[in-house]
VODREN-803873 format. One line per field, with one value per residue: residue number from 1; residue in three letters; x, y, z of N, C-alpha, C, O in turn. Coordinates in steps of 0.02 Angstrom, whole numbers, plus 50000, padded with zeros to 5 digits. Atoms other than C-alpha are relative to their C-alpha. Example, Ala and Ser with C-alpha at 12.3 -4.5 7.8 and 13.67 -1.06 7.14 Angstrom:
<rs>
pos	c(1 | 2)
code	c(ALA | SER)
n_X	c(50045 | 49958)
n_Y	c(49941 | 49941)
n_Z	c(50000 | 49997)
ca_X	c(50615 | 50684)
ca_Y	c(49775 | 49947)
ca_Z	c(50390 | 50357)
c_X	c(50045 | 49961)
c_Y	c(50060 | 50055)
c_Z	c(50000 | 50037)
o_X	c(50097 | 49986)
o_Y	c(50059 | 50110)
o_Z	c(50033 | 50045)
</rs>
This chain:
<rs>
pos	c(1 | 2 | 3 | 4 | 5 | 6 | 7 | 8 | 9 | 10 | 11 | 12 | 13 | 14 | 15 | 16 | 17 | 18 | 19 | 20 | 21 | 22 | 23 | 24 | 25 | 26 | 27 | 28 | 29 | 30 | 31 | 32 | 33 | 34 | 35 | 36 | 37 | 38 | 39 | 40 | 41 | 42 | 43 | 44 | 45 | 46 | 47)
code	c(ALA | ALA | ALA | ILE | ALA | LEU | SER | GLY | ALA | GLY | GLU | ILE | GLN | ALA | PRO | ALA | ALA | GLY | ALA | TYR | GLY | ARG | SER | ARG | THR | LEU | TRP | LEU | LEU | ASP | ALA | ALA | ALA | ALA | SER | GLN | LEU | PRO | ARG | ALA | LEU | TYR | PRO | PRO | ALA | SER | ALA)
n_X	c(50036 | 50032 | 50050 | 50046 | 50039 | 50028 | 50068 | 50070 | 50014 | 50025 | 49920 | 49973 | 49976 | 49935 | 49985 | 49975 | 50065 | 50013 | 50021 | 50083 | 50020 | 50059 | 50032 | 49987 | 49955 | 49936 | 49935 | 49953 | 49985 | 49945 | 50024 | 50022 | 50058 | 50026 | 50027 | 50032 | 50061 | 50032 | 50036 | 50047 | 49978 | 49943 | 50040 | 50003 | 49957 | 50020 | 49975)
n_Y	c(50083 | 49981 | 49958 | 50031 | 50052 | 49998 | 49925 | 50033 | 50049 | 50081 | 50078 | 50025 | 49954 | 49984 | 50051 | 49958 | 49993 | 50057 | 50014 | 50014 | 50041 | 50034 | 49914 | 49950 | 50053 | 49971 | 49971 | 49955 | 49972 | 49961 | 49885 | 50004 | 50027 | 49930 | 49955 | 50018 | 50008 | 49935 | 49966 | 50023 | 50051 | 49973 | 50017 | 49943 | 49954 | 49967 | 49913)
n_Z	c(49979 | 49922 | 50021 | 50061 | 49961 | 49945 | 50031 | 50009 | 50052 | 49992 | 49967 | 50052 | 50020 | 49944 | 49964 | 49949 | 49955 | 49960 | 49941 | 49964 | 49939 | 49959 | 49963 | 50040 | 50026 | 50014 | 50077 | 49967 | 50075 | 50022 | 50012 | 50090 | 50027 | 49960 | 50029 | 50034 | 49948 | 50024 | 49925 | 49946 | 49905 | 49946 | 49902 | 49965 | 49957 | 49933 | 49944)
ca_X	c(50787 | 50747 | 50652 | 50571 | 50513 | 50449 | 50345 | 50221 | 50277 | 50212 | 50349 | 50357 | 50407 | 50534 | 50549 | 50605 | 50428 | 50377 | 50460 | 50372 | 50428 | 50325 | 50314 | 50417 | 50529 | 50708 | 50795 | 50971 | 51034 | 51181 | 51159 | 51170 | 51020 | 50946 | 50955 | 50847 | 50700 | 50544 | 50500 | 50362 | 50454 | 50574 | 50507 | 50440 | 50552 | 50566 | 50585)
ca_Y	c(48782 | 48878 | 49031 | 48921 | 48803 | 48936 | 49055 | 48906 | 48777 | 48586 | 48435 | 48394 | 48566 | 48583 | 48436 | 48554 | 48610 | 48486 | 48507 | 48526 | 48510 | 48476 | 48670 | 48760 | 48712 | 48819 | 48869 | 48897 | 48988 | 49054 | 49272 | 49203 | 49103 | 49235 | 49361 | 49266 | 49252 | 49365 | 49514 | 49443 | 49303 | 49432 | 49397 | 49577 | 49733 | 49725 | 49869)
ca_Z	c(49451 | 49635 | 49522 | 49418 | 49539 | 49674 | 49530 | 49530 | 49404 | 49425 | 49486 | 49314 | 49252 | 49402 | 49496 | 49657 | 49660 | 49743 | 49899 | 50051 | 50258 | 50390 | 50463 | 50354 | 50219 | 50172 | 50022 | 50062 | 49871 | 49804 | 49775 | 49573 | 49596 | 49737 | 49625 | 49501 | 49610 | 49565 | 49703 | 49751 | 49864 | 49953 | 50152 | 50213 | 50270 | 50457 | 50578)
c_X	c(49965 | 49951 | 49944 | 49926 | 49939 | 49976 | 49929 | 49979 | 49982 | 50086 | 50010 | 50042 | 50055 | 49992 | 50014 | 49958 | 49956 | 50025 | 49993 | 50054 | 49949 | 49959 | 50046 | 50062 | 50064 | 50043 | 50082 | 50038 | 50082 | 49980 | 50007 | 49920 | 49950 | 49953 | 49948 | 49896 | 49949 | 49986 | 49969 | 50004 | 50046 | 49948 | 50013 | 50053 | 49989 | 50028 | 50051)
c_Y	c(50055 | 50043 | 49951 | 49956 | 50035 | 50068 | 49950 | 49950 | 49931 | 49971 | 49990 | 50034 | 49996 | 49961 | 50050 | 50069 | 49979 | 49971 | 50049 | 49980 | 50021 | 50048 | 50051 | 49986 | 50079 | 49988 | 50038 | 50001 | 50047 | 50093 | 49969 | 49994 | 50051 | 50043 | 50004 | 49993 | 50053 | 50051 | 49983 | 49953 | 50044 | 50006 | 50084 | 50024 | 49977 | 50052 | 49988)
c_Z	c(50049 | 49980 | 49992 | 50023 | 50044 | 49961 | 49967 | 49950 | 50047 | 50035 | 49934 | 49962 | 50040 | 50049 | 50106 | 50031 | 50043 | 50062 | 50064 | 50081 | 50003 | 50028 | 49933 | 49943 | 49972 | 49963 | 50001 | 49922 | 50019 | 49998 | 49927 | 50011 | 50029 | 49966 | 49956 | 50025 | 50004 | 50075 | 50062 | 50068 | 50001 | 50071 | 49997 | 50041 | 50084 | 50031 | 50042)
o_X	c(49910 | 49898 | 49890 | 49868 | 49886 | 49969 | 49885 | 49924 | 49992 | 50142 | 50071 | 50088 | 50106 | 49969 | 49986 | 49967 | 49917 | 50003 | 49984 | 50076 | 49908 | 49899 | 50018 | 50107 | 50036 | 50093 | 50094 | 50057 | 50109 | 49932 | 49960 | 49877 | 49910 | 49893 | 49918 | 49839 | 49968 | 49973 | 49977 | 49977 | 50088 | 49894 | 50065 | 50081 | 49932 | 50080 | 50072)
o_Y	c(50077 | 50037 | 49948 | 49947 | 50006 | 50124 | 49964 | 49933 | 49926 | 49992 | 49987 | 50007 | 49984 | 49991 | 50024 | 50110 | 50013 | 49920 | 50109 | 49923 | 50047 | 50047 | 50093 | 49950 | 50133 | 49952 | 50098 | 49947 | 50078 | 50123 | 49997 | 50035 | 50080 | 50053 | 50058 | 49988 | 50106 | 50027 | 49987 | 49949 | 50030 | 50034 | 50111 | 49992 | 49981 | 50083 | 50033)
o_Z	c(50031 | 50011 | 50021 | 50005 | 50054 | 49985 | 49926 | 49931 | 50108 | 50053 | 49927 | 49932 | 50008 | 50098 | 50154 | 50076 | 50076 | 50089 | 50052 | 50080 | 49965 | 50043 | 49899 | 49964 | 49960 | 49966 | 49997 | 49898 | 50065 | 50023 | 49898 | 49992 | 49992 | 49966 | 49947 | 50001 | 50029 | 50130 | 50122 | 50123 | 49958 | 50077 | 49979 | 50085 | 50107 | 50019 | 50078)
</rs>
């Protein structure tokens, strides 16, 4: 569900797609859900 919501689905297809916070939105995912996220959503590596 998280991968679908964060990949541009609308709120009808994935209600979680409508989640947003005032200054940021924090998603807490388990390892199985996080492994399904597209690489484009990964944060940049820090030095």
